C-alpha positions in Angstrom: 83.1 59.6 81.0 81.6 57.0 78.8 84.1 57.3 76.3 86.6 57.0 78.7 85.1 53.0 79.7 84.1 52.6 76.2 80.7 52.6 76.0 79.1 53.5 72.6 76.3 54.6 72.2 74.3 55.0 68.7 71.3 57.7 68.4 69.2 57.3 65.1 66.3 60.0 64.3 63.4 60.4 61.5 63.3 64.0 62.8 66.4 65.6 62.6 64.8 68.6 64.3 67.3 71.3 67.0 64.4 70.0 69.6 65.4 66.6 69.1 69.2 66.9 68.0 70.4 69.7 70.9 73.9 71.2 71.2 74.2 69.0 74.4 73.6 65.8 72.8 75.9 66.8 69.0 78.7 68.4 72.1 79.3 64.6 73.6 78.8 62.5 69.9 82.6 63.0 68.5 81.5 61.3 65.3 77.8 61.6 63.4 76.6 59.9 60.3 73.7 61.9 58.1 71.9 59.9 55.3 70.1 62.1 52.6 67.8 64.3 54.3 65.1 66.6 52.5 66.6 70.1 53.4 70.0 71.7 54.5 68.7 73.1 57.9 68.3 68.7 58.4 71.7 69.0 57.2 73.2 71.5 59.2 71.4 70.5 62.4 73.6 67.2 62.1 76.4 67.8 60.2 76.9 71.7 61.5 76.8 72.3 58.0 74.8 71.0 54.3 75.7 68.7 52.2 73.5 65.2 53.3 70.8 66.7 51.3 72.7 66.5 48.0 73.6 62.7 49.0 71.5 59.4 46.7 69.9 57.1 48.4 70.7 53.4 49.0 73.8 53.9 51.5 75.4 56.9 50.6 76.4 58.9 53.4 78.2 61.6 54.8 80.5 60.9 57.8 82.1 63.5 60.2 84.3 62.6 62.8 86.2 64.4 65.7 89.8 64.2 63.4 88.2 66.2 60.7 86.8 69.4 60.1 84.8 68.4 56.5 82.8 65.0 56.3 83.9 62.7 54.3 81.7 60.8 51.6 80.9 56.5 52.1 79.1 54.4 50.6 77.4 51.9 53.8 76.0 48.5 52.8 71.9 48.5 52.1 69.7 46.1 52.5 66.1 46.4 52.2 63.5 45.6 54.6 62.0 42.9 52.4 65.9 41.4 52.3 66.3 42.2 56.5 62.9 40.0 56.3 63.6 36.8 54.3 67.4 36.4 56.1 65.7 36.9 59.4 63.5 33.8 58.0 66.7 32.4 56.9 68.3 32.1 60.2 65.1 31.3 62.1 64.9 28.0 59.8 68.3 26.7 61.0 68.8 23.7 63.5 69.6 25.8 66.5 71.9 24.7 69.3 70.8 21.4 72.0 72.8 23.7 74.6 74.9 26.9 74.9 77.8 26.8 72.8 80.9 27.5 74.9 84.6 27.9 73.6 87.3 25.6 74.4 88.9 26.6 77.3 92.6 27.6 76.1 95.3 24.2 76.7 98.6 25.3 77.2 101.3 23.0 76.1 102.8 21.4 78.4 106.5 20.4 78.2 106.4 17.9 79.9 103.3 16.0 78.0 104.0 12.3 77.2 101.8 12.7 74.7 103.3 15.6 72.5 100.9 18.7 71.5 98.0 18.7 69.3 100.6 18.8 66.0 101.7 15.7 66.7 98.2 13.8 67.0 97.8 10.6 65.0 96.3 10.6 61.9 93.8 8.6 62.6 93.0 10.6 66.0 89.7 12.3 64.3 88.3 8.8 62.9 89.2 7.0 66.6 87.4 10.2 68.4 84.3 9.8 65.8 84.7 6.0 66.3 84.7 5.3 70.3 81.6 8.9 70.4 79.5 6.3 68.3 79.9 3.3 70.4 80.2 5.5 73.7 82.9 3.1 74.9 87.0 3.2 74.4 89.7 0.4 74.6 92.9 0.1 73.0 91.4 -3.7 71.8 88.4 -1.8 70.0 90.3 0.7 68.3 92.9 -1.8 66.9 89.8 -4.4 65.4 88.1 -1.3 64.7 90.7 0.6 62.6 93.0 -2.3 62.3 96.0 -0.9 63.8 98.3 -2.4 65.5 98.8 -2.4 69.8 101.3 0.4 70.1 99.2 2.9 67.8 96.2 2.3 69.4 97.5 2.6 73.1 99.1 5.7 71.4 95.7 7.0 70.1 93.9 6.2 73.8 96.4 8.3 75.7 95.8 11.0 73.3 92.3 10.9 73.1 92.3 11.0 77.4 94.5 13.8 77.2 92.4 15.7 74.8 89.5 15.0 77.2 87.5 12.9 75.0 87.8 10.1 77.4 88.2 9.4 80.7 91.7 8.1 82.7 91.8 3.9 82.7 89.4 1.8 84.9 90.9 -1.4 85.5 90.0 -3.6 82.3 87.1 -1.7 82.1 86.9 0.2 78.8 87.3 3.8 79.4 84.3 6.0 79.8 83.6 8.9 76.6 83.4 12.0 78.1 81.6 13.9 75.4 78.2 14.1 75.4 77.4 15.2 72.0 78.8 15.2 68.1 79.3 19.4 68.3 81.5 19.3 71.6 83.1 16.5 70.1 84.1 18.6 67.0 85.2 21.4 69.3 87.9 18.8 70.1 88.5 17.7 66.6 
């Protein structure tokens, strides 16, 4: 039943004896993998045939699937314990996220959009977004002054920023509220 619902289970042992790998266990595992073992008996316990005792070290293995009666010899990546520890230390030393990374929602392209889709964004959209994030306020006049733009282009960029969810709606004559709280979130919009 587990296979029918997509549950995958991997069983690993350093002692492939018939006490550990019983017939019931083997019957419920359609795929088996064997690395180098000490004897033909161990190989027969895992694969129901010899061969795993003749393998080389460091990732050399036999793969037996339910679709084939003969095992297939393949090479797996070998990662030493020292390399695993160095990799774990490297990951540990990386700067973590301040909050969970949320995948951006799928934005349905609307045909009735006034501002066009992402491909129609102004080429200064990214620069404008970073600028208003840095200033934590957004207005057409700010973009005009800082990016040396005309009113029409600056207003179009502000409209695009609103549609992207980076800034809030018009607030009378006041600057628009910046809705993005950190740089990681901003980069998701760009």
